[in-house]
RODO-2510 file (C-alpha; in nm, 4 decimals, decimal comma):
residues 507
     n   res          X          Y          Z
     1     x    -3,3373    -3,5663    -5,4776
     2     x    -3,5567    -3,2660    -5,3905
     3     x    -3,2602    -3,0664    -5,2571
     4     x    -3,0490    -3,1454    -5,5654
     5     x    -3,3297    -3,0147    -5,7869
     6     x    -3,3508    -2,7009    -5,5727
     7     x    -2,9754    -2,6365    -5,6129
     8     x    -3,0017    -2,6829    -5,9913
     9     x    -3,2896    -2,4324    -6,0114
    10     x    -3,0958    -2,1861    -5,7932
    11     x    -2,7894    -2,2079    -6,0153
    12     x    -2,9933    -2,1649    -6,3342
    13     x    -3,1507    -1,8505    -6,1845
    14     x    -2,8104    -1,7246    -6,0709
    15     x    -2,6736    -1,7186    -6,4270
    16     x    -2,8997    -1,4346    -6,5576
    17     x    -2,8832    -1,2689    -6,2140
    18     x    -2,5051    -1,2273    -6,2229
    19     x    -2,4606    -1,1950    -6,5976
    20     x    -2,4139    -0,8194    -6,5772
    21     x    -2,1962    -0,8354    -6,2660
    22     x    -1,9560    -1,0880    -6,4205
    23     x    -1,9487    -0,9495    -6,7759
    24     x    -1,9047    -0,5856    -6,6638
    25     x    -1,6156    -0,6997    -6,4425
    26     x    -1,4450    -0,8928    -6,7210
    27     x    -1,5342    -1,2428    -6,5951
    28     x    -1,7077    -1,5251    -6,7790
    29     x    -2,0747    -1,5234    -6,6624
    30     x    -2,0973    -1,9032    -6,6975
    31     x    -1,8579    -1,9386    -6,4031
    32     x    -2,1545    -1,8454    -6,1820
    33     x    -2,2924    -2,1941    -6,2532
    34     x    -2,0022    -2,3617    -6,0709
    35     x    -2,1181    -2,4481    -5,7146
    36     x    -1,9488    -2,2268    -5,4529
    37     x    -1,6778    -2,1142    -5,6953
    38     x    -1,9321    -1,8860    -5,8631
    39     x    -2,0207    -1,7393    -5,5242
    40     x    -1,6487    -1,6998    -5,4422
    41     x    -1,5969    -1,4929    -5,7584
    42     x    -1,9104    -1,2893    -5,6771
    43     x    -1,7720    -1,2073    -5,3315
    44     x    -1,4377    -1,1079    -5,4831
    45     x    -1,6073    -0,8770    -5,7368
    46     x    -1,8012    -0,7076    -5,4560
    47     x    -1,4724    -0,6565    -5,2661
    48     x    -1,6258    -0,7539    -4,9338
    49     x    -1,4375    -0,9506    -4,6685
    50     x    -1,4580    -1,3116    -4,7828
    51     x    -1,4434    -1,4560    -4,4289
    52     x    -1,7591    -1,2672    -4,3372
    53     x    -1,9549    -1,4288    -4,6203
    54     x    -1,8075    -1,7362    -4,7890
    55     x    -1,7817    -1,9763    -4,4885
    56     x    -2,1466    -1,9115    -4,4009
    57     x    -2,2638    -2,0266    -4,7442
    58     x    -2,2108    -2,3809    -4,6157
    59     x    -2,4553    -2,3382    -4,3250
    60     x    -2,8184    -2,4239    -4,4125
    61     x    -3,0566    -2,1247    -4,3996
    62     x    -2,7863    -1,8880    -4,2753
    63     x    -2,6647    -1,9134    -4,6350
    64     x    -2,9978    -1,7621    -4,7437
    65     x    -2,9315    -1,4613    -4,5212
    66     x    -2,5774    -1,4270    -4,6614
    67     x    -2,7173    -1,4490    -5,0143
    68     x    -2,9521    -1,1572    -4,9397
    69     x    -2,6586    -0,9515    -4,8111
    70     x    -2,4720    -1,0177    -5,1355
    71     x    -2,7814    -0,9120    -5,3321
    72     x    -2,7945    -0,5840    -5,1378
    73     x    -2,4254    -0,5183    -5,2067
    74     x    -2,4905    -0,5913    -5,5756
    75     x    -2,7816    -0,3479    -5,5756
    76     x    -2,5470    -0,0829    -5,4346
    77     x    -2,3124    -0,1591    -5,7276
    78     x    -2,5921    -0,0569    -5,9629
    79     x    -2,6358     0,2568    -5,7467
    80     x    -2,9751     0,1370    -5,6305
    81     x    -2,9825     0,2010    -5,2552
    82     x    -3,3439     0,2806    -5,1687
    83     x    -3,5250     0,0423    -4,9360
    84     x    -3,7692    -0,0758    -5,2013
    85     x    -3,4831    -0,1308    -5,4462
    86     x    -3,2956    -0,3442    -5,1919
    87     x    -3,6148    -0,5406    -5,1290
    88     x    -3,6527    -0,6122    -5,5012
    89     x    -3,2883    -0,7178    -5,5160
    90     x    -3,3451    -0,9755    -5,2399
    91     x    -3,6935    -1,1012    -5,3276
    92     x    -3,6782    -1,0925    -5,7091
    93     x    -3,3050    -1,1044    -5,7818
    94     x    -3,3557    -1,3291    -6,0884
    95     x    -3,5791    -1,0587    -6,2453
    96     x    -3,4450    -0,7346    -6,0998
    97     x    -3,0758    -0,7652    -6,1907
    98     x    -3,1339    -0,8949    -6,5465
    99     x    -3,3821    -0,6068    -6,5935
   100     x    -3,1169    -0,3543    -6,4856
   101     x    -2,8524    -0,5061    -6,7160
   102     x    -3,0444    -0,6053    -7,0275
   103     x    -3,3445    -0,3688    -7,0231
   104     x    -3,1947    -0,0525    -6,8705
   105     x    -2,8444    -0,1135    -7,0041
   106     x    -2,6973    -0,0212    -6,6672
   107     x    -2,3401    -0,1178    -6,5824
   108     x    -2,2235    -0,2720    -6,2595
   109     x    -1,9392    -0,1179    -6,0612
   110     x    -1,8206    -0,2365    -5,7222
   111     x    -1,9852    -0,0187    -5,4565
   112     x    -1,6456     0,0152    -5,2861
   113     x    -1,5145     0,1964    -5,5971
   114     x    -1,8060     0,4409    -5,6148
   115     x    -1,8218     0,7745    -5,4311
   116     x    -1,9418     0,7149    -5,0736
   117     x    -2,3104     0,7762    -5,0080
   118     x    -2,3987     0,8991    -4,6628
   119     x    -2,7020     0,7325    -4,5073
   120     x    -2,9423     0,9216    -4,2850
   121     x    -2,9519     0,8186    -3,9160
   122     x    -3,3019     0,6760    -3,9717
   123     x    -3,1757     0,4584    -4,2563
   124     x    -2,8786     0,3412    -4,0508
   125     x    -3,1119     0,2355    -3,7705
   126     x    -3,3500     0,0667    -4,0135
   127     x    -3,0717    -0,1342    -4,1797
   128     x    -2,9326    -0,2411    -3,8426
   129     x    -3,2724    -0,3505    -3,7112
   130     x    -3,3556    -0,5458    -4,0278
   131     x    -3,0160    -0,7170    -4,0177
   132     x    -3,0480    -0,8106    -3,6505
   133     x    -3,4100    -0,9225    -3,6739
   134     x    -3,3467    -1,1404    -3,9780
   135     x    -3,0383    -1,3003    -3,8230
   136     x    -3,2165    -1,3790    -3,4953
   137     x    -3,5217    -1,5205    -3,6745
   138     x    -3,3070    -1,7545    -3,8847
   139     x    -3,1036    -1,8700    -3,5845
   140     x    -3,4175    -1,9245    -3,3767
   141     x    -3,5983    -2,1088    -3,6567
   142     x    -3,3191    -2,3484    -3,7530
   143     x    -3,0440    -2,3602    -3,4896
   144     x    -3,1455    -2,3000    -3,1299
   145     x    -3,4216    -2,1336    -2,9360
   146     x    -3,4728    -1,9969    -2,5865
   147     x    -3,7328    -2,1590    -2,3642
   148     x    -3,8574    -2,0911    -2,0107
   149     x    -3,9835    -2,3656    -1,7780
   150     x    -4,3413    -2,2618    -1,6903
   151     x    -4,4562    -2,5578    -1,4781
   152     x    -4,3241    -2,8037    -1,2205
   153     x    -4,3560    -3,1215    -1,4311
   154     x    -3,9746    -3,1614    -1,4536
   155     x    -3,8841    -3,0564    -1,0961
   156     x    -3,6198    -3,0947    -0,9579
   157     x    -3,4306    -3,1729    -1,2756
   158     x    -3,5612    -2,8483    -1,4258
   159     x    -3,7181    -2,5849    -1,2041
   160     x    -3,9882    -2,3303    -1,2708
   161     x    -3,7977    -2,0221    -1,3810
   162     x    -3,5162    -2,2060    -1,5587
   163     x    -3,4168    -2,0457    -1,8900
   164     x    -3,3046    -2,3070    -2,1429
   165     x    -3,1426    -2,3208    -2,4808
   166     x    -3,2966    -2,5835    -2,7077
   167     x    -3,0844    -2,7228    -2,9893
   168     x    -3,2801    -2,7687    -3,3104
   169     x    -2,9800    -2,9199    -3,4874
   170     x    -2,9569    -3,2088    -3,2372
   171     x    -3,2261    -3,4042    -3,4217
   172     x    -3,2331    -3,1950    -3,7382
   173     x    -3,4039    -2,8553    -3,7764
   174     x    -3,7666    -2,8756    -3,8808
   175     x    -3,8609    -2,6559    -4,1765
   176     x    -4,1354    -2,4150    -4,0555
   177     x    -4,4793    -2,5079    -4,1813
   178     x    -4,6514    -2,1747    -4,1179
   179     x    -4,4024    -1,9225    -4,2524
   180     x    -4,6296    -1,6161    -4,2319
   181     x    -4,6274    -1,5236    -3,8648
   182     x    -4,5611    -1,2503    -3,6101
   183     x    -4,1949    -1,2827    -3,4996
   184     x    -4,0968    -1,4347    -3,1642
   185     x    -4,4539    -1,5407    -3,0796
   186     x    -4,5655    -1,9040    -3,0694
   187     x    -4,9377    -1,8893    -3,1412
   188     x    -5,1212    -1,5810    -3,0025
   189     x    -5,0705    -1,2150    -3,0870
   190     x    -4,9442    -0,9988    -2,7994
   191     x    -5,2126    -0,8108    -2,6020
   192     x    -5,4840    -1,0493    -2,7241
   193     x    -5,6374    -1,3641    -2,5774
   194     x    -5,7220    -1,5599    -2,8904
   195     x    -5,5955    -1,3851    -3,2045
   196     x    -5,3613    -1,6196    -3,3962
   197     x    -5,0114    -1,4852    -3,4540
   198     x    -4,9821    -1,6728    -3,7848
   199     x    -5,1531    -1,7021    -4,1211
   200     x    -5,2282    -2,0315    -4,2917
   201     x    -5,2361    -1,8925    -4,6463
   202     x    -4,9077    -2,0719    -4,7128
   203     x    -4,8429    -2,4055    -4,5397
   204     x    -4,5389    -2,6175    -4,6131
   205     x    -4,5358    -2,9971    -4,5685
   206     x    -4,3398    -3,1530    -4,2850
   207     x    -3,9694    -3,1805    -4,3631
   208     x    -3,6702    -3,2167    -4,1343
   209     x    -3,3095    -3,1511    -4,2310
   210     x    -3,0294    -3,3848    -4,1171
   211     x    -2,9178    -3,3295    -3,7594
   212     x    -2,6218    -3,4199    -3,5413
   213     x    -2,7910    -3,7328    -3,4106
   214     x    -3,1105    -3,9116    -3,3169
   215     x    -3,3365    -3,8896    -3,0136
   216     x    -3,1881    -4,1011    -2,7369
   217     x    -3,3582    -4,2488    -2,4351
   218     x    -3,3621    -4,0087    -2,1371
   219     x    -3,2965    -3,7017    -2,3527
   220     x    -3,4798    -3,3930    -2,2269
   221     x    -3,6850    -3,2990    -2,5317
   222     x    -3,8988    -3,0016    -2,6311
   223     x    -4,1952    -3,0749    -2,8550
   224     x    -4,5288    -2,9340    -2,9649
   225     x    -4,8172    -3,0512    -2,7461
   226     x    -4,9670    -3,3527    -2,9291
   227     x    -5,3106    -3,2936    -2,7789
   228     x    -5,2999    -2,9235    -2,8706
   229     x    -5,4368    -2,9338    -3,2248
   230     x    -5,7680    -2,7885    -3,1042
   231     x    -5,7678    -2,5492    -2,8086
   232     x    -5,9954    -2,3381    -2,5931
   233     x    -5,8706    -1,9797    -2,5609
   234     x    -5,9807    -1,9767    -2,1959
   235     x    -5,7886    -2,2899    -2,0954
   236     x    -5,5124    -2,3213    -2,3615
   237     x    -5,2916    -2,6190    -2,2680
   238     x    -5,3871    -2,6164    -1,8974
   239     x    -5,6831    -2,8364    -1,9848
   240     x    -5,6853    -2,9877    -2,3321
   241     x    -5,9825    -2,9462    -2,5641
   242     x    -6,0423    -3,3218    -2,5666
   243     x    -6,0573    -3,3284    -2,1868
   244     x    -6,3064    -3,0384    -2,1858
   245     x    -6,5264    -3,2227    -2,4356
   246     x    -6,5208    -3,5378    -2,2214
   247     x    -6,6104    -3,3459    -1,9060
   248     x    -6,8553    -3,0845    -2,0366
   249     x    -6,9786    -3,2154    -2,3727
   250     x    -6,9038    -3,0809    -2,7194
   251     x    -7,2117    -2,8573    -2,7424
   252     x    -7,1237    -2,6679    -2,4240
   253     x    -6,7583    -2,6270    -2,5214
   254     x    -6,8448    -2,4829    -2,8617
   255     x    -7,1458    -2,2735    -2,7628
   256     x    -7,0660    -2,1326    -2,4168
   257     x    -6,8037    -1,8765    -2,5184
   258     x    -6,8201    -1,6990    -2,1814
   259     x    -6,6942    -2,0180    -2,0166
   260     x    -6,4722    -2,1783    -2,2781
   261     x    -6,3771    -1,8874    -2,5028
   262     x    -6,2939    -1,9327    -2,8695
   263     x    -6,2262    -2,2823    -3,0033
   264     x    -5,9532    -2,2818    -3,2657
   265     x    -5,7299    -2,5223    -3,4576
   266     x    -5,3507    -2,4872    -3,4510
   267     x    -5,1007    -2,6262    -3,7038
   268     x    -4,8343    -2,8585    -3,5638
   269     x    -4,5565    -2,5999    -3,5374
   270     x    -4,7877    -2,3492    -3,3636
   271     x    -4,8973    -2,5772    -3,0810
   272     x    -4,7803    -2,5185    -2,7250
   273     x    -4,4198    -2,6164    -2,6457
   274     x    -4,3765    -2,8882    -2,3819
   275     x    -4,0565    -3,0106    -2,2166
   276     x    -4,0314    -3,3679    -2,0853
   277     x    -3,7878    -3,6572    -2,0693
   278     x    -3,7966    -3,9084    -2,3548
   279     x    -3,8635    -4,2409    -2,1831
   280     x    -3,9433    -4,4620    -2,4833
   281     x    -3,8136    -4,4739    -2,8410
   282     x    -3,9800    -4,6060    -3,1582
   283     x    -4,0142    -4,9825    -3,1289
   284     x    -3,9991    -4,9853    -2,7470
   285     x    -4,2609    -5,1300    -2,5158
   286     x    -4,3137    -4,9161    -2,2063
   287     x    -4,4765    -5,0197    -1,8816
   288     x    -4,4869    -4,8923    -1,5231
   289     x    -4,5120    -5,1203    -1,2211
   290     x    -4,5312    -4,9741    -0,8707
   291     x    -4,3918    -4,6417    -0,9981
   292     x    -4,0903    -4,8046    -1,1683
   293     x    -4,0636    -4,7668    -1,5465
   294     x    -3,9766    -5,0746    -1,7519
   295     x    -3,8519    -5,0641    -2,1131
   296     x    -3,8926    -5,3853    -2,3111
   297     x    -3,9339    -5,5726    -1,9832
   298     x    -3,6137    -5,4341    -1,8289
   299     x    -3,6040    -5,1912    -1,5384
   300     x    -3,5216    -4,8444    -1,6725
   301     x    -3,2640    -4,6146    -1,5155
   302     x    -3,4322    -4,3407    -1,3129
   303     x    -3,3335    -3,9717    -1,3360
   304     x    -3,1259    -3,8770    -1,0308
   305     x    -3,3756    -3,6087    -0,9203
   306     x    -3,6914    -3,8110    -0,9815
   307     x    -3,9887    -3,6975    -0,7676
   308     x    -4,3045    -3,8624    -0,6368
   309     x    -4,5757    -3,7418    -0,4003
   310     x    -4,5491    -3,8209    -0,0293
   311     x    -4,7722    -3,7800     0,2759
   312     x    -4,6253    -3,6535     0,6043
   313     x    -4,7300    -3,8246     0,9318
   314     x    -4,8598    -3,7306     1,1778
   315     x    -4,8921    -3,3810     1,0267
   316     x    -4,6841    -3,1556     0,7991
   317     x    -4,7442    -2,8755     1,0508
   318     x    -4,4633    -3,0139     1,2674
   319     x    -4,2095    -2,9012     1,0045
   320     x    -4,1064    -2,5356     1,0150
   321     x    -4,0963    -2,3091     0,7109
   322     x    -3,7191    -2,2831     0,7477
   323     x    -3,6768    -2,6594     0,7158
   324     x    -3,9096    -2,6769     0,4155
   325     x    -3,6952    -2,4094     0,2516
   326     x    -3,3678    -2,5865     0,3385
   327     x    -3,4963    -2,9145     0,1979
   328     x    -3,5949    -2,7371    -0,1251
   329     x    -3,9752    -2,7522    -0,1205
   330     x    -4,1287    -2,4609    -0,3126
   331     x    -4,4143    -2,2449    -0,1867
   332     x    -4,6408    -2,3836    -0,4598
   333     x    -4,5678    -2,7385    -0,3431
   334     x    -4,6441    -2,6384     0,0162
   335     x    -4,9822    -2,5082    -0,0983
   336     x    -5,0513    -2,8528    -0,2394
   337     x    -4,9377    -3,0152     0,0863
   338     x    -5,1802    -2,8126     0,2963
   339     x    -5,4644    -2,8333     0,0438
   340     x    -5,7424    -3,0630     0,1742
   341     x    -5,7875    -3,2335    -0,1654
   342     x    -5,4177    -3,3249    -0,2058
   343     x    -5,2405    -3,3257     0,1331
   344     x    -4,9175    -3,4448    -0,0286
   345     x    -4,5879    -3,2968    -0,1424
   346     x    -4,3507    -3,3962    -0,4269
   347     x    -4,0074    -3,5052    -0,3033
   348     x    -3,6937    -3,6689    -0,4369
   349     x    -3,5645    -3,9755    -0,2513
   350     x    -3,2958    -3,7635    -0,0853
   351     x    -3,5487    -3,4989     0,0239
   352     x    -3,7751    -3,7681     0,1693
   353     x    -3,4864    -3,9161     0,3695
   354     x    -3,3930    -3,5730     0,5066
   355     x    -3,7546    -3,5063     0,6034
   356     x    -3,7795    -3,8363     0,7930
   357     x    -3,4995    -3,7160     1,0235
   358     x    -3,6854    -3,3972     1,1220
   359     x    -3,8020    -3,4096     1,4887
   360     x    -4,1759    -3,4697     1,5092
   361     x    -4,2021    -3,6480     1,1726
   362     x    -4,2943    -4,0114     1,2310
   363     x    -4,3166    -4,1244     0,8683
   364     x    -4,2851    -3,9979     0,5128
   365     x    -4,5213    -4,2238     0,3196
   366     x    -4,4910    -4,2579    -0,0585
   367     x    -4,8212    -4,2370    -0,2430
   368     x    -4,9035    -4,5089    -0,4933
   369     x    -5,2087    -4,6081    -0,6953
   370     x    -5,2711    -4,9850    -0,6684
   371     x    -5,2432    -5,2178    -0,9665
   372     x    -5,5737    -5,2635    -1,1511
   373     x    -5,7333    -4,9344    -1,0383
   374     x    -5,8126    -4,7722    -1,3746
   375     x    -5,8026    -4,3956    -1,4246
   376     x    -6,0333    -4,2724    -1,7023
   377     x    -5,8257    -3,9557    -1,7471
   378     x    -5,5320    -4,1546    -1,8805
   379     x    -5,4607    -4,2586    -2,2384
   380     x    -5,6279    -4,4510    -2,4018
   381     x    -5,9270    -4,3387    -2,1855
   382     x    -6,0770    -4,6872    -2,1588
   383     x    -6,0370    -4,8024    -1,7965
   384     x    -6,2577    -5,1077    -1,8529
   385     x    -6,0222    -5,2448    -2,1216
   386     x    -5,7044    -5,0795    -1,9912
   387     x    -5,7248    -5,0388    -1,6106
   388     x    -5,4101    -4,8251    -1,5910
   389     x    -5,3078    -4,5467    -1,3534
   390     x    -5,0048    -4,3195    -1,3110
   391     x    -4,8145    -4,5770    -1,0986
   392     x    -4,9195    -4,8938    -1,2815
   393     x    -4,9440    -4,8393    -1,6529
   394     x    -4,9117    -5,0376    -1,9743
   395     x    -4,7557    -5,2212    -2,1411
   396     x    -4,7958    -5,0023    -2,4490
   397     x    -4,6017    -5,0417    -2,7749
   398     x    -4,4484    -4,7263    -2,9301
   399     x    -4,4777    -4,7452    -3,3106
   400     x    -4,1826    -4,6918    -3,5434
   401     x    -4,1906    -4,5688    -3,9025
   402     x    -4,2792    -4,8606    -4,1295
   403     x    -4,4298    -5,0710    -3,8485
   404     x    -4,7384    -5,2698    -3,9389
   405     x    -4,9930    -5,2352    -3,6589
   406     x    -5,2413    -5,5198    -3,6319
   407     x    -5,5695    -5,3543    -3,5398
   408     x    -5,8433    -5,5101    -3,3298
   409     x    -6,1617    -5,3881    -3,1686
   410     x    -5,9732    -5,3752    -2,8374
   411     x    -5,6495    -5,2021    -2,9363
   412     x    -5,7861    -4,9493    -3,1885
   413     x    -5,8255    -4,6980    -2,9022
   414     x    -5,4459    -4,6953    -2,8666
   415     x    -5,3852    -4,6029    -3,2297
   416     x    -5,7013    -4,4161    -3,3309
   417     x    -5,5549    -4,0673    -3,2821
   418     x    -5,2286    -4,1717    -3,4475
   419     x    -5,4115    -4,2853    -3,7612
   420     x    -5,6717    -4,0097    -3,7727
   421     x    -5,4957    -3,6947    -3,6499
   422     x    -5,1196    -3,7432    -3,6653
   423     x    -5,1139    -3,9191    -4,0022
   424     x    -5,4238    -3,7539    -4,1509
   425     x    -5,6450    -4,0487    -4,2437
   426     x    -6,0197    -4,0940    -4,2195
   427     x    -6,1060    -4,3629    -3,9669
   428     x    -6,4425    -4,5222    -3,9031
   429     x    -6,5152    -4,7807    -3,6343
   430     x    -6,8429    -4,9609    -3,6997
   431     x    -7,0753    -5,0951    -3,4287
   432     x    -6,9749    -5,4511    -3,5206
   433     x    -6,6101    -5,3662    -3,4481
   434     x    -6,4946    -5,3543    -3,8102
   435     x    -6,2540    -5,0751    -3,9032
   436     x    -6,2497    -4,8586    -4,2158
   437     x    -5,9402    -4,6502    -4,3015
   438     x    -5,9916    -4,4033    -4,5862
   439     x    -6,3115    -4,5894    -4,6728
   440     x    -6,1446    -4,9300    -4,6993
   441     x    -6,1844    -5,2227    -4,4593
   442     x    -5,8573    -5,2667    -4,2664
   443     x    -5,7140    -5,4847    -3,9940
   444     x    -5,3583    -5,3488    -4,0303
   445     x    -5,1993    -5,0066    -4,0638
   446     x    -4,8443    -4,9103    -4,1701
   447     x    -4,7054    -4,6143    -3,9719
   448     x    -4,5642    -4,3186    -4,1661
   449     x    -4,3685    -4,1654    -3,8751
   450     x    -4,1662    -4,2531    -3,5678
   451     x    -4,3245    -4,1992    -3,2273
   452     x    -4,1881    -4,1383    -2,8784
   453     x    -4,3004    -4,1639    -2,5148
   454     x    -4,2373    -3,8630    -2,2896
   455     x    -4,2747    -3,8294    -1,9118
   456     x    -4,1940    -3,5640    -1,6547
   457     x    -3,9448    -3,6223    -1,3732
   458     x    -4,2069    -3,4977    -1,1258
   459     x    -4,4048    -3,8146    -1,1918
   460     x    -4,7199    -3,7451    -0,9919
   461     x    -4,7487    -3,3869    -1,1182
   462     x    -4,6832    -3,4154    -1,4891
   463     x    -4,9327    -3,4139    -1,7759
   464     x    -4,7370    -3,6383    -2,0115
   465     x    -4,7720    -3,9368    -2,2445
   466     x    -4,9705    -4,1223    -1,9801
   467     x    -5,2421    -3,8607    -2,0341
   468     x    -5,2325    -3,8082    -2,4115
   469     x    -5,0230    -4,0836    -2,5673
   470     x    -4,7488    -4,0747    -2,8274
   471     x    -4,5276    -3,7845    -2,9385
   472     x    -4,5076    -3,7887    -3,3231
   473     x    -4,1713    -3,7102    -3,4803
   474     x    -4,3132    -3,4097    -3,6679
   475     x    -4,3944    -3,2515    -3,3278
   476     x    -4,0317    -3,2718    -3,2135
   477     x    -3,8706    -2,9267    -3,1718
   478     x    -3,5289    -3,0157    -3,0323
   479     x    -3,3142    -3,1149    -2,7374
   480     x    -3,2824    -2,9028    -2,4249
   481     x    -2,9072    -2,8876    -2,3636
   482     x    -2,8240    -2,6064    -2,1207
   483     x    -2,9770    -2,3901    -1,8456
   484     x    -2,8259    -2,0479    -1,9074
   485     x    -3,0110    -1,8664    -1,6271
   486     x    -3,2473    -1,9562    -1,3423
   487     x    -3,4858    -1,7410    -1,1424
   488     x    -3,6395    -1,8488    -0,8093
   489     x    -3,9621    -1,6597    -0,7543
   490     x    -3,9830    -1,7796    -0,3926
   491     x    -3,6583    -1,6073    -0,2920
   492     x    -3,5682    -1,2394    -0,2567
   493     x    -3,2755    -1,0165    -0,3466
   494     x    -2,9678    -1,1852    -0,4914
   495     x    -3,1030    -1,5204    -0,3699
   496     x    -3,3667    -1,5036    -0,6444
   497     x    -3,0927    -1,6081    -0,8879
   498     x    -3,0065    -1,9782    -0,8696
   499     x    -2,6346    -1,9211    -0,9188
   500     x    -2,5529    -2,2931    -0,9119
   501     x    -2,7713    -2,3534    -1,2194
   502     x    -2,6340    -2,0847    -1,4498
   503     x    -2,4785    -2,2373    -1,7643
   504     x    -2,5484    -2,5880    -1,6332
   505     x    -2,5668    -2,8731    -1,8825
   506     x    -2,8991    -3,0581    -1,8759
   507     x    -2,8787    -3,4305    -1,8033
***
């Protein structure tokens, strides 16, 4: 209903906008009210190539860009070609063009029929840059975006140095919430450590346009970091703000700027981008037993390049650097192997089997946390009630939109952040265990959004939903669908390019 109202308003504004254009060209101005036909006539009157404009009016948001181009051509028809005049034509078309026609009594003539006006080289460059920048910004905001893998959480499925394209139309493009921002920057201004690249003077509510499909299990998804609403400029997403508060205390985090930097809040669409595999969908129950993921009690299919940490016996020193390189172990992973606190290396099943055949290697032992050994770093951060670890976790239910959650003193820790932060309610838990939501006593809560469960394919080296919980639907950016280039920092020369990964579809 909201979009229909928007179209009606647009058409009502278009009538006075094009009144002079249509009437001066001998056409009935009321034809501009007819959806798409009015735009077709407008394009014909401007004598521009219809195939460069009309088909793109059917593409969401690109049609806005095309509309601006038509406004500029119309401004030329009134012999108004200065930069500020073109800006007025685009930003205030419903005032500017009626003012020219009714107030100034100026007549419209197709710019193609007027004597040619030579632009200065500076103006040519300016027009080209504005055109290119606007087009790229619209495509990046609503269609697809480039992304670089910065960490090893998805190795070997996705390697550090992989350049991805992320489809925003796969699940429906999300309308930007902070529209006043420095272009091509996620959250921090270039050459600064903590200066936001966006302004919050105008904030739009969450809205997602229809997409080609829904999130499916095992999709590789890109999303805004759910635990990244508040961040330390010194640690960013490497260590979340909530983890810093648990370890150092809130007073230290906020007051010791030399250690923790500036503490700031980020809107949803300005939080750090993460890439993981979607393990659980809304309505699923996820659990992990002895490293194996189960969905709704059934054993889940594992990614083909799934990795876990292994120990090498009697010593990793018996393996040469050449063999490590042939097997595919990175230099960063070798540092972890020879580090006294870790002494392990992430391997796929195939890599582990190859390593077992190396002379001098007696055993390649998989690492595994035993059942019942709770890890306080893991969501929901209550090892006494939920003694879960990275290899034995859950079960945990993933809420769907419209679900009624039955809240208890024990399970409120699972849904506290969902209710308070993601869905913007006040939540109070009293000493007697009673729960108040928005000041009212409550033992149930109805979810407003769908939620997802995301995990990395490098299971022992991934900060994922096991550490911070659910991924809300309004944090979803899109689906990673292709690796268009890959750069191996451990190699040299032409070997630095992973030729076998260029233009590879992500599975």
